[in-house]
N, C-alpha and C positions, 0 to 999 in steps of 0.2 A: 848533763842537762842543766843542773843547778848553776854551774859555772857560766854557761852561756846565758842563763836568765839574769845572773848578776851583771854580766857585761851589757846585756840589753837594758837593764835598769839604769846603769851608768850613762848609756847613750841617751836614754829618754830624759834624764835630768838636764842634759845639755842641749836638747833638740828644741829649737825655737818653734817649730811647728807643733810639737807636743805641748809645749808651754802655752801656746795660743789656744789649744784644745782645753787644757786645764782651766784657764781663766776665761774661756768662751769669748776670745777677742778677735777671731777670724773665722768667718763662715766656711771658707774652703777647708781650713784645718779641722774644724769641728766635724764637717761631713766626712773628711778623709779618715779620721781616727775612729769615728763611730762605725764606719764600714770595716775598718781594719780589725776592730775588736770583735765584730760579728764573724769575720773570716778566720780569726785566730783565738778561739776561746781558751786555748791552753795557756795563754799569756795574760789572762784576765787578772790574776792575782798580782802579777808584776806590774801591769798597767796601773791598777789602783793604788798599789804601794808607792809607785813613782808619783802619782797624783797627790797622795797624802803628804809625801816628803816635800814636794814643790810648794803646796799650799801652806805647809807648816813651818818650813825653814827658809829664811832669807839668807842666801849665800853671801850677800855683801856684808852682813853683820857677823859679829863674833859670838852672838848668843841667841837663844831661842826667844820668840815672842811669848809674852805672858799668856796670851790666849791659847797658843799651841801647847805650852806646858800644862795649863789647866785642863785642856781637853784631853790630852794624853794621860794626865794624872788621874782624871775621873774614870777614863776607860780602863786603865791598868788596875786602879783601885777596885772597880766593880768586878773585874775578872779574877783578881787575886782573892778578893773577899769571898766570891762564889766558890773558888777552889778550896780555900782554907776551911770554909764552913763544911764542905762535904768531907774534907779530911778530918775535921774535928768530930764529925758524927761517927766516922769509922774508928777513929783512935780514942774517942771519948776524952779528948784533951780538954783542958780548962779554958774558960772564956778569956782569961787574962793572957795565956800563952798565945791564943789566936790573935789577939790584938798586937802583941809584940811581933808575931810573924808577919802580920799585914804591914805594920809600920816599917819593919826591916825590908820587906819586899818592895814596898813603894819607894823607899829611899834608894834601894839598889837599882830599880828600873829608871827612876828619875836621873840618877847619876849616869846610867847607860845612855839615855836620851841626850843629855848634855854632851857627853863624850862623843856620841855619834854625830852630833851637830858640828863639833869642832873638827873632827876627822874629815867630814864631808866638805867643810869649808876650806880645808887645806888641800884636799885631793881632787875635788870635782870642780867643774866649771872653769878649767884652764883654757878651754877652746871656745871661741865665739863662733856661732853658726847662725847664718841667716838663710832661711829656706822658704821658697814660695810654692803654693799649690798650683794646680792646673788653672790657667786663666788669671792668675794673680800677678800683679807687678808691684814691686815696692821700690821706694827711693831710699837709699842709705847714705849716710855721711859717716865715714870712718874716723877714728880718732885723730888721724894725721891730717884731716881736712879733705881727703879724696872723696868724691861723690861717685856712687854707683847706682845705676838703675838695673835691678835684677828682674829678668823676664820670668814668665810662668814656668813652673816645673823645673826650677833651678836651685842651686845651693852654693853659697859662698862661705868659706870658713877660714879662720886664721887664729894663731895663738894670741892670748891676752898679752898686750905690751908689744906686739909686732904686727900691727895692721898694715904694714907695707910689704908683707909677704903672704899673699892669699892663695887659696886653692879654689878653682871654679869647676863646677859640674853643671852644665846647662848653658845659659846665655846671659851676658851682661854687657852694659855700656859703661866705660870708665872715663872719668875726668880726674886725672891724677894730679894731686897738689905737688908742685915742685918744691924742693928744698935747696935753694941755691947756696945757702950758707954752709950746709954740710954735704951737698951733692949726694944726698941719700937716694938710693935706687928704690923703685917699686917693682915687685915681682908678682906676676900672675902665673900660676902653675896649673896645667891641665895634664890629662893622661898622655898627651902627645909632645908637649913642649913647654918651655918657660918663656914668658914675655918679660924682657928687661926694659924698664922704663925710668925716665928721669922726671918727666912731666909732660903729659899729652892727653889727647882724647882719642879713644879707640873702642872697638867692639870685639868681643871674644864669644865664639859659639863652639861648644864641644859636642854637639849632637851628632848622631849617626856614625860613631866610631872614627871621627876626625875632628880637627880643630881649625876653625876659620878665624882669621884675625883681619880686621879692617881698620886702617889707620886714617883718622880724619885730620889730626893736627899734631905737629911735633915730629919726633922720630923714635923708633923703637928697634930693638934687636931681639930676634927670636933664637932661642937655643933649642934645637930640635932633639928629639929623643935618640936619634941615630948618631948624635955627636956633631952634626953640622950646625950651621947658623945662617940667619938671613937678616939683613938690615932693611927696614922698611921706611919708605918716604910717604908723605901725605898723599891720599888718593889711591893707595895700593891695597890689594888684598892678597893674603897668603892662605892656602888651604893645605893641611898636611895631616897624614895619618901614619902612625908608627906601625900599624898592622899591615897596610897595603904599600907602605913606602911611596905614597903619592904626594907629590909636591907641585902646587900651582902658585905662581907668583905673577900677578898681572896688575896693570894700571887700569883703574876703572874709567871707562868712557862710554859714550852712547852705543858704540859698536859691541861692547862687551856684555855678555849675558851674566847678570849677577842678582843676588838677593842679599839684602842687608837689613839690619834692624837698629833703629835709633829712638830712644825715649818713648817707647810704646807704639812705634809705627814700623811696619815692614815696608821696605822699598824694593820693588821688583823691576827688573828691566829684561823684557823678553823671556820671561820664565814660564815654562809649561804649567798648566793648571795642576797636573799631577804632582809636580814638585811643590807648588804653592800649598796644596792640601797637606803635604808632609809637615810643613812648618806649622800649620794649624793643629795637626794631630799632636805634635810635640808640645806645643804651648798649652793646649786645653785638655789633653788626655782623652780625646774623642776620636773614633775611627771614621773613615770615609769610604764610600763605595760609589763607583761610577756606573750608573745604570747604562749609559751609552758610552762605549769605549772610546769613541772618536773625540769625546770631550776632554780626554786626558791631555791631548796635544794643543789645546787652545792656549795661546800665549797671553801673558798678563804683563802689563807695564804700568806702573804707578804706585802710589802709596796706599797701604791698607792698614788702618788702625787696628791694634789687636788688644786693646784694654778691655773690650767687651765682645763676647762671642757673637751676639746678635748683630752689632754694628759691623764686625769683621765680615760676617756672612753677607750682610747687605752690600758692603763695599765690593766684595768679590762678584756678586751676582750682577751689579751694575756695570763692572768693568769687563765682564765676559759674556753677558747675555744669557747665562744659564740659570737654572733654578736649583736651589739647595734646600732640602727638607731635612729637619732634624727629627729623628725618630729612634727612640730607645738607645740613646747615647751613640748614635751613628748619624753621619751626614750623608744623605743620598744626593748625588749629583745627577741632575737630569737636564737633557738638552731641550730648550724651548721649541 
């Protein structure tokens, strides 16, 4: 149990969402972690230990801040002083020996804190993680110049010093910065496949146990988990699942039923309302219920902005002529 908590602590230190909670910089992350703490009280000590470490240690520096050292010094001094005074009463030790013991203990703990800082600086934070909460969209610029729009409930991570090899869980739109001088490739890895890129614009969605890739510009090559590969041209979409061995490779046109996401907007073409609501559930972490079953088959065509749940709901209502009521973290779909 202790080993798992130590591993959990290390993950918290590198988690962007948790850091946002610590510094109160994102409302979605604050709400998420407050609820998580209520549901997992057995981890409360680990949570607050991680919080104190993040607030007290700047991992980009090689030494502790003076405020952190002073705060820890005062806390340690008070605790040691309390313990040594009790010990002195029991052992009837002299006042001078207590002072020496306190001084030695404080020096020992201060040395441990500095050593702990150095070790953590060397071992932690080697992985960069960008994570969004439900309904949150962020724009990223990677160190190599590539831009990424990360959709809600998604995570992008890569090793420091190698931002051209990323792992995606969720959905993101990429505009990869080409490197003509070195011809350096850019890689996007999912649970189903690897996207091999030189410089192009494309969308990747890993939801519902499959990966969808839509190419807008340039050309990319997909290395499938089963050992196969697919070369894509602009305007094509590929859907693949390693679990079900399903592969779809189509050219998008007005006759093709598709759903895609670009820069905060879902674009649907002849997609059933039932499938549309699945996209909303994934992005916002909210469930939906059809009061009238026949409304599931209503087809939707057009753009739906998803940067705000209320605007998203309003757009769906206007496009389909149905009513959506939000109640107790659930969307009730009713036929007018």
